[in-house]
N, C-alpha and C positions, 0 to 999 in steps of 0.2 A: 705671670710677666714674660714677656716675649723675651729671646736670646739677647738681639740688638741691646733692649732695653737693659737686662740685667748688666750686660757690658757696661753701657752708660752710668748707670748707676755705681758700678764698679769704680770706675774713673772719676767720677764725681766724689767719691769719698778719698780715694787715693789721693787727688789733687787737694782736698781738702784736709788732709792730715800732714801737709807737708809744711815745713816752718814758716815758709814767705805768705801760704796762704793763713796761715794763723796769724802773723802778723798783720795782714791786711784788713782780717776782720775785727781784730780785737776792739777797736775803738768804737765797733758798731754793734757788738754781742749782747747789749742790752745790760741792765744792773742785776738781773734774775731770771730765771726761766722755769716753766710749768711744764710737766711731762705729762702725756694723756696716753692712758692705758684703758682696756674695756675688760677682756678677759685674761687671766693665766691660769693654763690647765693643760694637761699633756696634748699632745696632738693625735689625736686619735684617727688612725687609717687614711688611706686615701681619699675616702668620703669627704672627711673635714676637710682636706687640703682643696678639693674641688669646689667647697662652697665659697661662694665670694667673701663672705663676711670673717672666712677665716684669717685674713689679714689683720682682723682684729685678736687675734690669740695669740700669745706670748707663752711658751713653755716654761714651766717652774725652773729649769737649769739655765735657759738663757736670761729669764727675769732676776734670778741671783746672780749672772754674770754683771748685767746690767748694775744691779743695786750696790754690788762689790766695787763697780767702777764710780757711782755717785760717791760712795765712800772715801773713795782714795784720791778722787781727784776734784769734788765740788763740795759744797757744802749744804746736804739737804736738811731742811727744816720744815714744821707745819706751817700751812697758810696763815694761820694768825701771826705765827713768827714773822713769816715772810712779810706781811701786811706792815705789822710795827716797824719792821727794820727800813723796809722801803719807803714808808711814809713819813719817817724821822727826818725832819728838816735839816737837823745835824749830821746825817749821814752823807758820805762822800757821794757824789753823783756819777765817778767813774764805777766802773766795772770792778768787783774786789778780784783779787788773783783765785780764790777760790767761790766759784759763781754760786749764790744760793738757789736751791733747786727744790721745787715742789711737786712730789710725786701724786698723780691725781687717778682715778677710776670713774667711768662714766658708766650708768644705767642701774647699777646694783646686783651684778651677776654673782649668784653664790661662791662660785670659785674664787671671788675675791677674799673671801674668810676662809676657804678650805686650802688655797693652794697658795694665794700672793701674802696673807697675813704672815705665815710663817718664816717666810724668807724677810718680809720687812721685820720682824722681830729679830732674825738672827743678825741683822745688820742695824739694827736700832734705828732705824728709816721711818719718819712718819709720812702720815698719805691721808689724802681726802678723797672721800667715797661720795660722790653726787648720785641720791636715789630718787629714780623716776618711781613715785610713791603708786601709780596705778600698775605697776608692773610688780611691786612689793604685794598689794595685794588684791592682785588676779583680776584687777575690773578694767585694765589695757593689757595690750599686746603688743609685742616688738614684731611688727609686720614683716620688717626685712629679715626676719629670721626664718619665718613661714614662706616667705614668697619663692625661695629656690624650691622647695620642698613641693610646692603646688604647681610649680613648672615641670618638675620632673615627671617621667613617664607620658607627655603629652607628645605628641608629632609636630603640633603647631599650637598655635592661639591666636584668635581673633577676638578684638575689643571693638564696641560701637556705644560710643554713648560721649556725652557733653565732658565727663572726665577726662577721659582717652579714647583715641580711636586709633586702630593700626592692625596689621597683621604680622605675624613672624613664624618663621619653622623653627622647630625646636627639637632638629633630629639628632645634631652634634653640641658637644660642650660649648663651643664657640658661639653657636646660636642662642642657645639657652642663656649665656653670660650676655651678649649683646641685648636681649630680650629683658632680661633683669635689669640690666644697668638704665635702658630707655624707661622702665616703669618705675625704678629708684628715682631717677631724674624728674618725672613728673611728680610722682607722689610728694617730695618736698617743695612741690610749689601749689600745693592743694591745702584748703582747710578740712579740719577734721571731718566735718561732714561729707564732703565730696571725695576723701579718702576713703570714707566707709563705704561709699557705693562702688569704688572701684575696687576695693579689696573683697566686697560681696561677688563681684562679677568673676575674681579671679579664683575665689574660693571653690566656689562652685560645691558648695557640702563637704569639702575635703577638710579633714580634721588638721588641728597644728601637728607640726613635724614631731615625730616620736621621740627623736634625738636632741631636741632643742634645749639651749641651756635652762638651767632654773636659775630663777633671783631669789635675792635674799627676802626671808621672810622678816616680819615685823620684831618678832624675837631675835633674828640674826642681826637686825639694825641694831636694835638695844644692845646685844651682846658686844658690837662692835664699837659703838658709841660710849661703853665704859672703858674701853681699851686706852690706855694712855695715848698710844702711838696714832690714833684714828679720829679725824675729823669728820663729821656727817655733813655733805649739803645735800640742796636739793637741785633735783634736776626736772622739773614741772610733774604734771600728774599724770599726762597721756602722752607725752613726748611728740609733741605737734612742731609742725614748722611754724615758727611763729611770728614770721612775716606775712604768712599767708592769711593770718587771723587778725580779728577785729580788736581794738583796744582792750575791750571788756574781756576778751577771751584771754588774750595775754595776760592781763592781771590776775583774771581767776587762776589760770594755770600756775602762774608764778606764786602767789598767796595760797593757792590749796595745797601745794607739795610742803609749803613752808609751815603752813598751820598742821597739817597732818603730820609732820616730823617731829614739829616741837609738840604737840599733843602726845605723841609717842615718847617723846627722849625726854620730857620736861624741862627743856631749856631751848632759847631762842636757836633759830638757825639763819646763820650769818652768811653763807655763801650760795652760790647758784652758778651751774653749768647750762648753758644754752642747748638745746636740743639741737644736734646736728652742727650747729655752732659756725657754720661758715657764712663769707658775706651774704649770700643769697636766704638764708634764713633767719639770721640774726643783725641787725643793723643798728644807727642812731636811735631809732625809737625805741627798741627792744633795750638797749642799754639805760636808757632815759626812765623806763618803766620799772626797770630792775633796783635803780637806786631810789624810785619813789616807792618800791615795795619793801624798803628797807634792808637791802641785801649790801653787805659792806664790800662784797668783790662779787663778779661775775664774769665767767670765763667763756673763750669761745674755743674754735680748732683751727683759728688761723696761724699759720708757722711763722712767727714775726717776732722779733726780739722786744723786751719789755722794758720801758725807761722808768717805771713804779709811779707814772702819773694817772695813767686812765684806769681806774679800778674798775668799771663796769663793762671794760673793753680788753680783758687780758688774755694775751696770745697764749696758745700750748703748742708742743712738738708733740706730735704722734709717733708711739714708740712701738716697732714690729718686731718680729722673730728674727729678722734678717738684720737688724741693728746689733753687732756684737759691741763689744765694748770699745774697740778701736772707731767704730762709725758713732758710738755714742759719743765720745769725745768730741768728735768732729761738729756733731748736731749741737752739742752745747757751746762751742767756739764760735758760733754766729755763723758758720758757713752757710748752713741751709738757709737761714733768715736771710742772709745776704742775696741769695739769688731765689728767696721764696719758694722753695722746694721742701715739700713733705714727704719726699722717698726716704 
């Protein structure tokens, strides 16, 4: 993040924390909120901070601060309780004083068990973990974690083919970051079979990154499912960009992850998170298919308020290391959603 951008973000939150701003957005803050995390683990050295996906990592001390804030100023609850409460026709439609909030995690990183769970236990806050079953059993890979490793050490990159064509200099961090962003933007527009062609060209026989994050094993997921604070949800099997796939593939991805988890856990899995979750990767067709597959809720990554009506298009607010308790309170006030900002 450039210094000017950092200054703008600081100003955005400073203004959002003022009483007039809170009064301005109170009527539009929604009836509840979901928070999106990926990883909670120690921030390890300069290399970790330079990886583009380091933005998805929150340190245990910061996560503890954020959970303490939720406990003091919101009403954290399980996703099932959240659904029951906001679906109840007898409940007031106005936002309550203490906003119901659900903590969620995507992909199924093992640090959710090792580092996030102890903090959740300390504050007695429920959470939902959305598991990509292909990451769990090793049959699929999180390509965005390996891509930076594949670009590292190259002076340049040239791609020719139907999936993607172009040339990039890779001498500086900024140049590698621009290339990484361009490839990611292209990847989330491609169906799985075209992604595989592009990834093979990028990999060139290189192994996965040695320091890539570990994912939860089937035994880990069973252990978490038995915990009274944890709800397990589905996150498809191979984490595709669903809008790029056919109806049949989308159904298979949703139902396969649902079936694998149900067989593993011995009970139905009722909640889904769309991979990537942006408007470009999940829209009306995907919302409808999620409902047809029997999911009670399905969540996106859109930073919007939630009114408790559209349960297969539930927005979530991404939470970062930069979100202090004060900034998290601003985010929950509806300020970010009012201006559609995910910072």
